[in-house]
C-alpha positions as CSV (number, residue, x, y, z in Angstrom):
1,X,-95.8,209.3,-85.0
2,X,-97.1,207.0,-82.3
3,X,-100.5,208.7,-82.4
4,X,-100.7,208.1,-86.2
5,X,-99.9,204.5,-85.8
6,X,-102.4,204.0,-83.0
7,X,-105.2,205.8,-85.0
8,X,-104.4,203.7,-88.1
9,X,-104.5,200.5,-86.1
10,X,-107.8,201.5,-84.5
11,X,-109.3,202.4,-87.9
12,X,-108.2,199.1,-89.4
13,X,-109.7,197.2,-86.5
14,X,-113.0,199.0,-86.8
15,X,-113.2,198.4,-90.5
16,X,-112.4,194.7,-90.3
17,X,-114.8,194.0,-87.4
18,X,-117.7,196.1,-88.7
19,X,-118.5,193.4,-91.3
20,X,-118.7,190.7,-88.7
21,X,-122.0,191.9,-87.1
22,X,-124.5,189.1,-86.3
23,X,-127.6,188.9,-88.3
24,X,-131.2,188.2,-87.6
25,X,-132.3,184.5,-88.2
26,X,-135.0,183.8,-90.8
27,X,-138.5,183.2,-89.6
28,X,-138.0,179.4,-90.1
29,X,-134.7,179.5,-88.1
30,X,-136.4,181.6,-85.3
31,X,-139.2,179.0,-85.0
32,X,-136.5,176.2,-84.7
33,X,-134.6,178.3,-82.1
34,X,-137.8,178.8,-80.1
35,X,-138.6,175.1,-80.2
36,X,-135.0,174.3,-79.0
37,X,-135.0,176.7,-76.1
38,X,-138.6,175.7,-75.1
39,X,-137.3,172.1,-74.8
40,X,-134.6,173.4,-72.4
41,X,-137.3,175.0,-70.3
42,X,-136.6,178.6,-71.5
43,X,-138.3,181.3,-73.4
44,X,-137.8,184.7,-74.8
45,X,-134.4,186.4,-75.4
46,X,-132.9,188.0,-78.4
47,X,-132.1,185.7,-81.3
48,X,-129.0,186.2,-83.5
49,X,-127.2,184.2,-86.1
50,X,-123.4,184.5,-86.3
51,X,-122.5,185.9,-89.6
52,X,-119.0,184.4,-90.0
53,X,-120.5,181.2,-91.4
54,X,-120.1,179.1,-88.3
55,X,-123.8,178.2,-88.2
56,X,-124.1,179.1,-84.6
57,X,-127.2,180.7,-83.2
58,X,-127.1,182.9,-80.1
59,X,-129.9,183.6,-77.7
60,X,-129.2,186.5,-75.4
61,X,-131.1,186.8,-72.1
62,X,-133.3,183.8,-72.3
63,X,-135.5,183.4,-69.3
64,X,-135.3,179.9,-67.8
65,X,-136.8,178.3,-64.7
66,X,-133.7,178.9,-62.6
67,X,-132.6,182.3,-64.0
68,X,-131.5,184.2,-67.1
69,X,-129.1,182.6,-69.6
70,X,-127.2,183.2,-72.8
71,X,-127.5,180.1,-75.0
72,X,-125.7,179.0,-78.1
73,X,-127.1,176.4,-80.5
74,X,-125.2,174.7,-83.3
75,X,-126.4,174.6,-86.9
76,X,-128.7,171.6,-86.0
77,X,-130.3,173.7,-83.2
78,X,-128.7,171.5,-80.5
79,X,-127.3,173.3,-77.4
80,X,-123.6,174.1,-77.6
81,X,-123.4,176.1,-74.4
82,X,-125.6,177.7,-71.8
83,X,-124.2,180.3,-69.5
84,X,-125.9,182.1,-66.6
85,X,-126.3,185.8,-67.4
């Protein structure tokens, strides 16, 4: 009985979180992201747009002057956070 409950919970978790995958930003959004991280002295990385409607953009593994960072931008392409990777 415990195994069935655990499997059911795991399946429910997987189904509810599968729809929350991040999406690729549009070409216009990608240009604005690039401009924003360039202004921070960074380049490259992988761009994502959070799909839950928060308007947050994520840049994973951006290369900056003093190391590699994960950066989050708000919907106005202003930096929310920058953490060393």
